[in-house]
N, CA, C and O atoms as a MOPAC input file, in Angstrom:
PM7 MOZYME 1SCF
protein

 N    229.40000 1   -32.60200 1   348.19500 1
 C    229.41600 1   -31.24200 1   347.69300 1
 C    228.12700 1   -30.53300 1   348.11400 1
 O    227.03800 1   -31.10100 1   348.03200 1
 N    228.26300 1   -29.32300 1   348.55100 1
 C    227.10500 1   -28.53500 1   348.94500 1
 C    227.09100 1   -27.23900 1   348.15000 1
 O    228.13800 1   -26.73900 1   347.73900 1
 N    225.88900 1   -26.69700 1   347.93500 1
 C    225.77000 1   -25.42400 1   347.23900 1
 C    226.43800 1   -24.34300 1   348.08100 1
 O    226.32300 1   -24.33500 1   349.30700 1
 N    227.11600 1   -23.46000 1   347.43000 1
 C    227.75800 1   -22.36000 1   348.13800 1
 C    226.71000 1   -21.29600 1   348.42700 1
 O    226.16000 1   -20.69200 1   347.50700 1
 N    226.44200 1   -21.07400 1   349.68500 1
 C    225.36000 1   -20.17500 1   350.08000 1
 C    225.62200 1   -18.72800 1   349.71000 1
 O    224.67200 1   -17.96500 1   349.53800 1
 N    226.86200 1   -18.33100 1   349.58500 1
 C    227.17800 1   -16.94800 1   349.27200 1
 C    227.09300 1   -16.61200 1   347.79300 1
 O    227.17900 1   -15.44300 1   347.41800 1
 N    226.92500 1   -17.61700 1   346.95300 1
 C    226.87900 1   -17.38000 1   345.50700 1
 C    225.43300 1   -17.42200 1   345.05700 1
 O    224.79100 1   -18.47000 1   345.11700 1
 N    224.91900 1   -16.29700 1   344.60900 1
 C    223.50700 1   -16.21500 1   344.24000 1
 C    223.22100 1   -16.84000 1   342.88300 1
 O    222.05600 1   -17.01500 1   342.52600 1
 N    224.25400 1   -17.18100 1   342.11700 1
 C    224.04900 1   -17.76800 1   340.79700 1
 C    223.78700 1   -19.26500 1   340.87100 1
 O    223.51400 1   -19.89400 1   339.84800 1
 N    223.86500 1   -19.85400 1   342.08000 1
 C    223.66000 1   -21.28900 1   342.25700 1
 C    222.45400 1   -21.50900 1   343.15500 1
 O    222.29500 1   -20.83500 1   344.17300 1
 N    221.59200 1   -22.47200 1   342.76700 1
 C    220.35400 1   -22.73800 1   343.49600 1
 C    220.31200 1   -24.19900 1   343.91200 1
 O    220.68900 1   -25.08100 1   343.14000 1
 N    219.85200 1   -24.45700 1   345.13200 1
 C    219.63800 1   -25.82200 1   345.60700 1
 C    218.28200 1   -26.29300 1   345.07900 1
 O    217.27500 1   -25.60700 1   345.25700 1
 N    218.25400 1   -27.43600 1   344.44300 1
 C    217.01800 1   -27.97900 1   343.88500 1
 C    216.28600 1   -28.76200 1   344.96800 1
 O    216.88300 1   -29.58900 1   345.65800 1
 N    214.99500 1   -28.49800 1   345.11400 1
 C    214.17900 1   -29.22100 1   346.08700 1
 C    214.58500 1   -28.99200 1   347.52700 1
 O    214.21700 1   -29.77100 1   348.40700 1
 N    215.34000 1   -27.93200 1   347.77900 1
 C    215.76900 1   -27.63600 1   349.13600 1
 C    216.93700 1   -28.47200 1   349.62000 1
 O    217.32700 1   -28.36500 1   350.78300 1
 N    217.50400 1   -29.30300 1   348.75800 1
 C    218.64700 1   -30.13600 1   349.15600 1
 C    219.94900 1   -29.39900 1   348.87300 1
 O    220.20800 1   -29.00800 1   347.73500 1
 N    220.75200 1   -29.21200 1   349.88300 1
 C    221.98400 1   -28.44000 1   349.75800 1
 C    223.03200 1   -29.10800 1   348.87900 1
 O    223.95500 1   -28.44000 1   348.41300 1
 N    222.91400 1   -30.39800 1   348.64400 1
 C    223.91400 1   -31.09800 1   347.83900 1
 C    223.48100 1   -31.30900 1   346.38900 1
 O    224.18400 1   -31.97500 1   345.62900 1
 N    222.33100 1   -30.75100 1   345.99400 1
 C    221.85400 1   -30.85800 1   344.61000 1
 C    221.67000 1   -29.43500 1   344.08700 1
 O    220.70500 1   -28.75500 1   344.43700 1
 N    222.61900 1   -28.99000 1   343.23500 1
 C    222.65800 1   -27.59300 1   342.82200 1
 C    222.74100 1   -27.44700 1   341.31000 1
 O    223.32700 1   -28.27700 1   340.61500 1
 N    222.13900 1   -26.36800 1   340.82300 1
 C    222.30200 1   -25.98500 1   339.41900 1
 C    222.39000 1   -24.46300 1   339.35300 1
 O    222.10900 1   -23.76600 1   340.32900 1
 N    222.78100 1   -23.96900 1   338.20000 1
 C    222.85000 1   -22.52600 1   338.00900 1
 C    221.45400 1   -21.91800 1   338.04700 1
 O    220.48800 1   -22.54800 1   337.61600 1
 N    221.34700 1   -20.70600 1   338.55500 1
 C    220.05500 1   -20.02900 1   338.66600 1
 C    219.36500 1   -19.90400 1   337.30800 1
 O    218.15300 1   -20.09700 1   337.22500 1
 N    220.10100 1   -19.58700 1   336.24600 1
 C    219.49500 1   -19.46800 1   334.91500 1
 C    218.87900 1   -20.79200 1   334.46600 1
 O    217.78600 1   -20.80700 1   333.90100 1
 N    219.57500 1   -21.90400 1   334.71600 1
 C    219.04900 1   -23.22200 1   334.36400 1
 C    217.82400 1   -23.55800 1   335.21200 1
 O    216.86300 1   -24.15100 1   334.72100 1
 N    217.86600 1   -23.17500 1   336.48500 1
 C    216.75000 1   -23.40700 1   337.39800 1
 C    215.50800 1   -22.64000 1   336.92600 1
 O    214.41300 1   -23.19900 1   336.86700 1
 N    215.68400 1   -21.37400 1   336.59700 1
 C    214.56800 1   -20.56100 1   336.12000 1
 C    214.02100 1   -21.07800 1   334.79700 1
 O    212.81200 1   -21.04800 1   334.56700 1
 N    214.91100 1   -21.55500 1   333.92300 1
 C    214.46900 1   -22.13600 1   332.64600 1
 C    213.60900 1   -23.37600 1   332.89400 1
 O    212.59400 1   -23.57200 1   332.22700 1
 N    214.01100 1   -24.20300 1   333.84400 1
 C    213.23300 1   -25.40300 1   334.16600 1
 C    211.86600 1   -25.02600 1   334.72100 1
 O    210.86000 1   -25.63900 1   334.36300 1
 N    211.82200 1   -24.02000 1   335.59600 1
 C    210.55900 1   -23.61000 1   336.19500 1
 C    209.60800 1   -22.96400 1   335.20400 1
 O    208.40900 1   -22.86900 1   335.46500 1
 N    210.12800 1   -22.52200 1   334.07500 1
 C    209.28200 1   -21.91700 1   333.04600 1
 C    208.51200 1   -22.96600 1   332.23900 1
 O    207.69500 1   -22.62000 1   331.38600 1
 N    208.77000 1   -24.22600 1   332.50700 1
 C    208.08300 1   -25.30800 1   331.78800 1
 C    206.58400 1   -25.25300 1   332.06100 1
 O    206.14900 1   -24.91600 1   333.16300 1
 N    205.80500 1   -25.59000 1   331.04000 1
 C    204.34900 1   -25.53800 1   331.18500 1
 C    203.74200 1   -26.87900 1   331.58500 1
 O    202.55900 1   -26.94200 1   331.91700 1
 N    204.51800 1   -27.93300 1   331.55900 1
 C    204.04700 1   -29.27500 1   331.90200 1
 C    205.01500 1   -29.92700 1   332.89200 1
 O    206.21400 1   -29.65100 1   332.85200 1
 N    204.51200 1   -30.78300 1   333.77300 1
 C    205.39400 1   -31.47200 1   334.71800 1
 C    206.48700 1   -32.29100 1   334.03200 1
 O    207.61800 1   -32.33700 1   334.51700 1
 N    206.16700 1   -32.93000 1   332.92100 1
 C    207.17000 1   -33.73800 1   332.21600 1
 C    208.29000 1   -32.86400 1   331.66300 1
 O    209.45200 1   -33.26900 1   331.66700 1
 N    207.95100 1   -31.67300 1   331.19000 1
 C    208.97000 1   -30.75000 1   330.68100 1
 C    209.88900 1   -30.28000 1   331.79900 1
 O    211.10500 1   -30.20500 1   331.62300 1
 N    209.30300 1   -29.96300 1   332.94600 1
 C    210.09700 1   -29.55000 1   334.09900 1
 C    211.05900 1   -30.66500 1   334.50500 1
 O    212.24000 1   -30.41400 1   334.74700 1
 N    210.55900 1   -31.87700 1   334.57800 1
 C    211.38100 1   -33.02300 1   334.95600 1
 C    212.53400 1   -33.22700 1   333.98200 1
 O    213.67600 1   -33.41800 1   334.40000 1
 N    212.24100 1   -33.18800 1   332.69200 1
 C    213.28500 1   -33.38400 1   331.68700 1
 C    214.34200 1   -32.28600 1   331.73700 1
 O    215.52900 1   -32.55800 1   331.55300 1
 N    213.92500 1   -31.06400 1   331.98200 1
 C    214.89100 1   -29.96200 1   332.07400 1
 C    215.81200 1   -30.14700 1   333.26600 1
 O    217.01600 1   -29.91000 1   333.16000 1
 N    215.26000 1   -30.57100 1   334.41200 1
 C    216.11200 1   -30.83900 1   335.56900 1
 C    217.02300 1   -32.04000 1   335.31900 1
 O    218.19600 1   -32.00600 1   335.68800 1
 N    216.50500 1   -33.09500 1   334.70100 1
 C    217.34100 1   -34.26300 1   334.40400 1
 C    218.52600 1   -33.88700 1   333.53100 1
 O    219.64800 1   -34.33700 1   333.76800 1
 N    218.27700 1   -33.06300 1   332.52300 1
 C    219.35800 1   -32.64700 1   331.62600 1
 C    220.44800 1   -31.86800 1   332.34600 1
 O    221.61800 1   -31.94800 1   331.97200 1
 N    220.07600 1   -31.11900 1   333.37200 1
 C    221.06600 1   -30.31300 1   334.09600 1
 C    221.72500 1   -31.06300 1   335.25700 1
 O    222.85800 1   -30.75200 1   335.62400 1
 N    221.04500 1   -32.02700 1   335.82700 1
 C    221.58300 1   -32.72800 1   336.99000 1
 C    222.37600 1   -33.99300 1   336.65600 1
 O    223.13900 1   -34.48900 1   337.48500 1
 N    222.19100 1   -34.51400 1   335.43800 1
 C    222.89800 1   -35.72700 1   335.03100 1
 C    223.55400 1   -35.51000 1   333.67100 1
 O    223.00800 1   -34.81200 1   332.81600 1
 N    224.71600 1   -36.10400 1   333.47800 1
 C    225.36600 1   -36.03100 1   332.17300 1
 C    224.62400 1   -36.94400 1   331.19200 1
 O    223.89300 1   -37.84800 1   331.59700 1
 N    224.82200 1   -36.69600 1   329.92300 1
 C    224.18700 1   -37.53300 1   328.88900 1
 C    224.64300 1   -38.97900 1   329.03500 1
 O    223.84600 1   -39.90200 1   328.86100 1
 N    225.92000 1   -39.18200 1   329.35300 1
 C    226.45900 1   -40.53800 1   329.50900 1
 C    225.77200 1   -41.27000 1   330.66300 1
 O    225.44200 1   -42.45000 1   330.55100 1
 N    225.56400 1   -40.56600 1   331.75700 1
 C    224.89300 1   -41.16600 1   332.91100 1
 C    223.46200 1   -41.55000 1   332.55400 1
 O    223.00100 1   -42.63500 1   332.90900 1
 N    222.76000 1   -40.66700 1   331.85700 1
 C    221.37800 1   -40.96800 1   331.47400 1
 C    221.30100 1   -42.14100 1   330.50300 1
 O    220.33700 1   -42.90600 1   330.53500 1
 N    222.30200 1   -42.29100 1   329.64400 1
 C    222.30900 1   -43.39700 1   328.68100 1
 C    222.59000 1   -44.74900 1   329.33100 1
 O    222.13900 1   -45.78100 1   328.83500 1
 N    223.33400 1   -44.75000 1   330.44000 1
 C    223.71700 1   -46.03200 1   331.05600 1
 C    223.02400 1   -46.27600 1   332.39600 1
 O    223.49000 1   -47.09500 1   333.18900 1
 N    221.92900 1   -45.58300 1   332.65700 1
 C    221.23900 1   -45.72700 1   333.93300 1
 C    219.73100 1   -45.81300 1   333.74600 1
 O    219.18900 1   -45.45200 1   332.70100 1
 N    219.06700 1   -46.30500 1   334.80000 1
 C    217.60800 1   -46.26900 1   334.85600 1
 C    217.23700 1   -45.63700 1   336.19800 1
 O    218.10600 1   -45.38100 1   337.03200 1
 N    215.97800 1   -45.39500 1   336.39400 1
 C    215.54700 1   -44.73100 1   337.62700 1
 C    215.93600 1   -45.53900 1   338.86600 1
 O    216.47500 1   -44.98400 1   339.82400 1
 N    215.66900 1   -46.82200 1   338.85100 1
 C    215.93100 1   -47.65900 1   340.02300 1
 C    217.07800 1   -48.64700 1   339.83000 1
 O    217.50000 1   -49.29100 1   340.79000 1
 N    217.59200 1   -48.77900 1   338.60000 1
 C    218.67100 1   -49.70500 1   338.32400 1
 C    218.15900 1   -51.09700 1   337.96700 1
 O    217.06300 1   -51.49100 1   338.36600 1
 N    218.95300 1   -51.82000 1   337.22600 1
 C    218.66700 1   -53.21200 1   336.84600 1
 C    219.99000 1   -53.98000 1   336.90700 1
 O    221.00500 1   -53.44400 1   337.35100 1
 N    219.96900 1   -55.22000 1   336.46500 1
 C    221.22000 1   -55.98800 1   336.41100 1
 C    222.21300 1   -55.34300 1   335.44900 1
 O    223.41900 1   -55.35000 1   335.69800 1
 N    221.70400 1   -54.78500 1   334.35000 1
 C    222.56800 1   -54.22300 1   333.32100 1
 C    222.86000 1   -52.73500 1   333.51300 1
 O    223.87000 1   -52.23800 1   333.01500 1
 N    221.99700 1   -52.02400 1   334.22300 1
 C    222.12500 1   -50.57700 1   334.33600 1
 C    222.15300 1   -50.13300 1   335.79600 1
 O    221.46800 1   -50.70000 1   336.64700 1
 N    222.95500 1   -49.11400 1   336.06500 1
 C    223.02100 1   -48.54600 1   337.41200 1
 C    221.80300 1   -47.66700 1   337.66900 1
 O    221.14700 1   -47.20900 1   336.73400 1
 N    221.51100 1   -47.43900 1   338.92600 1
 C    220.41500 1   -46.53400 1   339.30200 1
 C    220.91500 1   -45.09100 1   339.27400 1
 O    222.08100 1   -44.82000 1   339.56000 1
 N    220.02000 1   -44.17400 1   338.92500 1
 C    220.35400 1   -42.75900 1   339.00100 1
 C    220.49500 1   -42.36100 1   340.47300 1
 O    219.92500 1   -43.01100 1   341.34900 1
 N    221.24300 1   -41.31100 1   340.74000 1
 C    221.49100 1   -40.84400 1   342.10400 1
 C    220.16300 1   -40.53400 1   342.79800 1
 O    219.45000 1   -39.62100 1   342.38200 1
 N    219.82300 1   -41.28100 1   343.84800 1
 C    218.53500 1   -41.09200 1   344.52000 1
 C    218.33600 1   -39.69500 1   345.11600 1
 O    217.20800 1   -39.20500 1   345.16400 1
 N    219.40800 1   -39.05000 1   345.56700 1
 C    219.23900 1   -37.70900 1   346.13900 1
 C    218.85500 1   -36.70100 1   345.06900 1
 O    218.08200 1   -35.78200 1   345.34000 1
 N    219.37600 1   -36.85300 1   343.86700 1
 C    219.00100 1   -35.95800 1   342.76700 1
 C    217.56800 1   -36.21600 1   342.31900 1
 O    216.83400 1   -35.27700 1   342.01200 1
 N    217.17000 1   -37.47700 1   342.28100 1
 C    215.79200 1   -37.81700 1   341.91300 1
 C    214.83400 1   -37.26800 1   342.97000 1
 O    213.78400 1   -36.72200 1   342.63200 1
 N    215.18800 1   -37.41000 1   344.23800 1
 C    214.35000 1   -36.87300 1   345.31700 1
 C    214.22700 1   -35.35300 1   345.20000 1
 O    213.15100 1   -34.80000 1   345.42700 1
 N    215.31600 1   -34.68000 1   344.84900 1
 C    215.28700 1   -33.22100 1   344.69300 1
 C    214.31900 1   -32.81300 1   343.58800 1
 O    213.56300 1   -31.85400 1   343.74500 1
 N    214.33900 1   -33.53100 1   342.48000 1
 C    213.41300 1   -33.23400 1   341.37500 1
 C    211.97900 1   -33.46400 1   341.82900 1
 O    211.10900 1   -32.62600 1   341.59100 1
 N    211.72800 1   -34.59800 1   342.48400 1
 C    210.37200 1   -34.89500 1   342.96500 1
 C    209.89600 1   -33.84800 1   343.96700 1
 O    208.73600 1   -33.43700 1   343.93900 1
 N    210.78800 1   -33.42200 1   344.84500 1
 C    210.42500 1   -32.41700 1   345.84400 1
 C    210.04500 1   -31.10600 1   345.18400 1
 O    209.05600 1   -30.48100 1   345.56600 1
 N    210.81100 1   -30.69000 1   344.20900 1
 C    210.52300 1   -29.43600 1   343.51000 1
 C    209.24700 1   -29.56600 1   342.69300 1
 O    208.45500 1   -28.62600 1   342.61800 1
 N    209.04900 1   -30.71100 1   342.09100 1
 C    207.85900 1   -30.95300 1   341.27300 1
 C    206.59900 1   -30.91800 1   342.12900 1
 O    205.54900 1   -30.47200 1   341.66600 1
 N    206.69200 1   -31.38600 1   343.37400 1
 C    205.50700 1   -31.45400 1   344.22500 1
 C    205.02000 1   -30.07500 1   344.66100 1
 O    203.85300 1   -29.93000 1   345.02500 1
 N    205.87800 1   -29.06700 1   344.63300 1
 C    205.44900 1   -27.72500 1   345.02700 1
 C    205.17300 1   -26.80400 1   343.84600 1
 O    204.74500 1   -25.66600 1   344.03600 1
 N    205.41400 1   -27.28400 1   342.63100 1
 C    205.15700 1   -26.48800 1   341.44000 1
 C    203.73700 1   -26.75600 1   340.97600 1
 O    203.32700 1   -27.90900 1   340.84800 1
 N    203.00800 1   -25.72100 1   340.73000 1
 C    201.62000 1   -25.83600 1   340.28600 1
 C    201.55000 1   -25.66400 1   338.77700 1
 O    202.10900 1   -24.71800 1   338.22100 1
 N    200.86500 1   -26.57600 1   338.13100 1
 C    200.65200 1   -26.48000 1   336.69300 1
 C    199.16800 1   -26.30300 1   336.45600 1
 O    198.35900 1   -27.12800 1   336.88100 1
 N    198.82000 1   -25.24600 1   335.79000 1
 C    197.41400 1   -24.98200 1   335.49400 1
 C    197.26000 1   -24.72700 1   334.01500 1
 O    198.16700 1   -24.21500 1   333.35800 1
 N    196.11200 1   -25.08800 1   333.50200 1
 C    195.80800 1   -24.82500 1   332.10700 1
 C    194.82800 1   -23.66900 1   332.02900 1
 O    193.88300 1   -23.58300 1   332.81300 1
 N    195.06200 1   -22.80300 1   331.09600 1
 C    194.13100 1   -21.69900 1   330.91600 1
 C    192.91400 1   -22.19500 1   330.14000 1
 O    192.92600 1   -23.29300 1   329.58300 1
 N    191.89900 1   -21.40000 1   330.11000 1
 C    190.67700 1   -21.76300 1   329.38400 1
 C    190.98300 1   -21.95500 1   327.90700 1
 O    190.33900 1   -22.77400 1   327.25100 1
 N    191.94100 1   -21.22700 1   327.37400 1
 C    192.29600 1   -21.35200 1   325.96200 1
 C    192.87800 1   -22.72200 1   325.67300 1
 O    192.65100 1   -23.26500 1   324.59200 1
 N    193.63400 1   -23.30600 1   326.62000 1
 C    194.26600 1   -24.60900 1   326.42600 1
 C    193.28600 1   -25.76100 1   326.49500 1
 O    193.59300 1   -26.85400 1   326.01700 1
 N    192.11000 1   -25.54900 1   327.07700 1
 C    191.16100 1   -26.64500 1   327.28000 1
 C    190.38400 1   -26.92600 1   326.01400 1
 O    189.53600 1   -27.81800 1   325.99500 1

């Protein structure tokens, strides 16, 4: 599955054409103030609750691995997002 380029309501995460979410969900994730919050917001939108409950990042004997292309998309987006703390937060 690839993101439909003509639909502006859908965004490719991390530049990968096969990892897509709605623009509103994408903007909500980018509004996160911490890298962990951004990651969790993308995880919630890219994986179902059932998948997250029965999977691990790399997989084990008992659990399947999460989709590596989706994980790569999150990492790619995270690497270009800048998180800064204001003087008030310090």
